[in-house]
C-alpha positions as CSV (number, residue, x, y, z in Angstrom):
1,X,-140.5,40.4,-123.6
2,X,-141.0,37.8,-121.0
3,X,-137.2,37.7,-119.7
4,X,-134.2,39.2,-121.5
5,X,-132.9,36.1,-121.8
6,X,-136.1,33.8,-122.6
7,X,-138.5,36.3,-124.1
8,X,-141.6,35.1,-125.5
9,X,-141.9,38.2,-128.1
10,X,-139.2,40.8,-128.9
11,X,-139.4,44.0,-131.1
12,X,-136.5,46.4,-132.2
13,X,-137.1,49.9,-132.9
14,X,-135.2,52.3,-134.7
15,X,-135.5,56.1,-134.8
16,X,-133.7,58.1,-137.3
17,X,-135.0,61.9,-137.5
18,X,-133.8,62.7,-140.9
19,X,-136.0,59.5,-142.4
20,X,-139.0,58.9,-140.0
21,X,-141.3,61.0,-138.0
22,X,-141.6,58.1,-135.4
23,X,-139.6,54.9,-134.3
24,X,-139.8,52.0,-137.0
25,X,-140.0,48.3,-136.1
26,X,-136.9,46.9,-137.6
27,X,-137.1,43.3,-136.2
28,X,-140.1,41.4,-134.5
29,X,-140.3,37.8,-133.7
30,X,-141.2,35.2,-130.9
31,X,-139.6,32.1,-129.2
32,X,-136.2,31.3,-130.8
33,X,-136.1,34.5,-132.7
34,X,-136.9,36.8,-130.1
35,X,-134.3,35.1,-128.2
36,X,-132.2,36.0,-131.1
37,X,-133.3,39.6,-131.3
38,X,-132.4,40.4,-127.6
39,X,-129.1,38.4,-127.8
40,X,-128.1,40.7,-131.1
41,X,-129.3,43.7,-129.2
42,X,-127.3,43.2,-126.1
43,X,-123.9,42.0,-127.9
44,X,-124.3,45.5,-129.9
45,X,-124.6,47.3,-126.6
46,X,-128.5,48.1,-127.5
47,X,-130.5,48.5,-124.4
48,X,-133.1,46.0,-123.8
49,X,-136.5,46.7,-122.2
50,X,-138.9,44.1,-120.7
51,X,-142.6,44.8,-121.4
52,X,-144.8,42.0,-122.4
53,X,-147.9,43.8,-123.2
54,X,-145.8,46.4,-125.3
55,X,-143.9,43.5,-127.2
56,X,-147.4,41.8,-128.0
57,X,-148.6,45.3,-129.4
58,X,-145.6,46.3,-131.5
59,X,-145.0,42.7,-132.8
60,X,-148.4,43.0,-134.7
61,X,-147.0,45.9,-136.9
62,X,-145.4,45.2,-140.1
63,X,-141.6,45.3,-140.4
64,X,-140.7,48.8,-141.5
65,X,-143.6,50.5,-140.0
66,X,-143.8,53.5,-137.9
67,X,-145.0,53.0,-134.4
68,X,-148.8,54.2,-134.0
69,X,-149.2,57.6,-132.4
70,X,-151.0,55.8,-129.6
71,X,-147.7,54.4,-128.3
72,X,-145.6,57.5,-129.0
73,X,-145.6,58.6,-125.1
74,X,-144.7,55.2,-123.9
75,X,-142.0,54.7,-126.5
76,X,-140.8,58.3,-125.4
77,X,-140.8,57.1,-121.8
78,X,-138.7,54.2,-122.4
79,X,-136.2,56.3,-124.4
80,X,-135.8,58.8,-121.5
81,X,-135.5,55.7,-119.1
82,X,-132.4,54.5,-120.9
83,X,-130.9,57.9,-121.3
84,X,-131.4,58.5,-117.7
85,X,-129.8,55.0,-116.8
86,X,-126.8,55.7,-119.3
87,X,-126.1,59.1,-117.7
88,X,-126.2,57.6,-114.2
89,X,-123.8,54.6,-115.4
90,X,-121.2,57.4,-116.9
91,X,-121.3,59.3,-113.5
92,X,-120.5,56.0,-111.5
93,X,-117.8,55.1,-113.8
94,X,-116.3,58.4,-113.4
95,X,-116.1,58.1,-109.5
């Protein structure tokens, strides 16, 4: 994605450990569609992560496809980033 407000590409992932062995591409697009993907994510409290090259790679996958094993570490790092971010936000709001 370029900037979260005006992305060139956007990809949404979903992970359900009961159904999949890896996160799955549930939405993908460029231009206007990318902007809508980001807008919908933000409206629903879904974190948005900016990484142009990762968005390009993931946007080449078919909808419903699991991410390839080569990207597992990158996606896990992003999930951990958001988990840590959410925990720090919760601590700040309790103080």
